[in-house]
C-alpha positions, 0 to 999 in steps of 0.5 A: 210092780203091777200083777202080770196074769196069764191070758185066761185069768179072770180074777186078780190079786185083789178079787182073790183076796176079797173072796178069801175074806168074805163070809158070803155065799159062793153064788153071791160072790159069783154074781158080785165079781162076775165070775163062775162059782167054781172059780170062787170055791177054788180061791176060797180053798187056796192059802194065797193069791198066786197063781200055781206053776204049770207043767210037770213038778219035776222037769224032765226030758220027753226024748232022753231017758234017764240013762241017756241024761246021766251019759251026757252029763258025765260026757260034758263034766269029763270033756268040758266041750263046747254044746256042739262038739258034745252033740256030734260025739254023743250022737254016735251013741244017742242017735235020737239026741237033738241040739235042743234036747242036749241044750234043755238037758244040761241047763236042768243039770246046771251045766249049760255054761262051762266054767271059766278058765282064768288062763283062757281069757285075755287080759282086758287093758283099760282104755287110756284117757286122754285130756281134751285135745286128742283128735281123730282125723279121717276122709270120707266121700259123699254123694250129691246130684251134682257128683261126689264130695270129699268129707274130712271129719275130726272128733275129740277122743275125749269131748266127742267135739266134732268138725267137718268140712266138705272139699272138692278134692281129697289131696295134701293141699286140702288136708292141711287146709282142714288142719288149719280150719280145725285149729280156728274152730277149736277153742282149746289147744290140740295136742295130738292128731291121729290120722291113718297113713293116706297120702294126704297126710304122711309120706308113703312108709317106703319113702320115709327116711330116703334122701329125696323125702321131704317134710310135709305141710301138714307135719310142718303146721302140727310142729309149729303148734306143738301138736304130735302127729300120730299114724295108725298101723298099716292095716289097722283100720280099727285104731282109729274106729272112733272117726270112722263111727262118726263118719257112719253117724254123719252119713246115716243122717245126711246122704243115706237119709236124704237126697241132696240136689246140690253140694251146697244143700249138702253143705248146709244140711251138714252144717245144721247136723254138726251144730246139732250134735255139738250143742244139742246131743247128749252123749252117754259116754259124757254123762249125759252132757253134750259135747259143748257142755263137757268142754265148758265144764273142763273150762271151769276146771282147767282153763289153762288148756283153752285158747278162747273162753268156749262160752263165746261160742254159745249158739244164739240169735247172732249165730 
């Protein structure tokens, strides 16, 4: 790592070391390195080539007295209150105490962070890992100059492989048609689909189990293909947060960045983006692989999960 010099420095570590080794006169060295003779004399006397620390040797407050600091430290140690609570409680006794002065005082005495209390920490649960085939599915609205369209998005929780489709309407028919499209596109078996409680995907909670309720086409397709259809809890959109994030990524790359004169123009742009994402975007969560490369790696280790060989989907001259 190179030397980091302050703004007024006229010498480097190498020049200082050369000055300390040289037996030449101050004036000769001053002329050789183009610096003041006083600078030469200073570095010749120094035992090291490092800059000395600036500021007071013992940090102290210019606002608080020693008694004030002792009071602050004792109060923090006994109450373990947060910074702002300490400030409001101590200002009645120390009127000139400011938040920054209090923070610096606690830093000097090693008490700027409260000790961690295990009982207060929520237990973090490890995210459950699923084999490929667990898809999150959602609907978003997009706009072009011709009007509004509905965007169906599905993304695999593990491989991050994404499938999208633009439709004029977002109803039960377009939902199950998108599901059939998803089953045709994905080269491996889908075992779980997670959706919200929208009317496109499920019967409303108040109507479930009633005599007049009947199975939806979406659920019938899932059952026929051995797919478990899961629903998020009502008012818990973060449960399906992975596809929500993908919706935002798609919008930021398409409708929020470019103006589309027609629906067909948006469809073309969207198809290009999804192809670039699936086959060219390296993801940190996949350890630098693209979604397609990750799927091909799973194919080599667990081909039983696949319907077709995914290497047949490689982009090339005929695609």
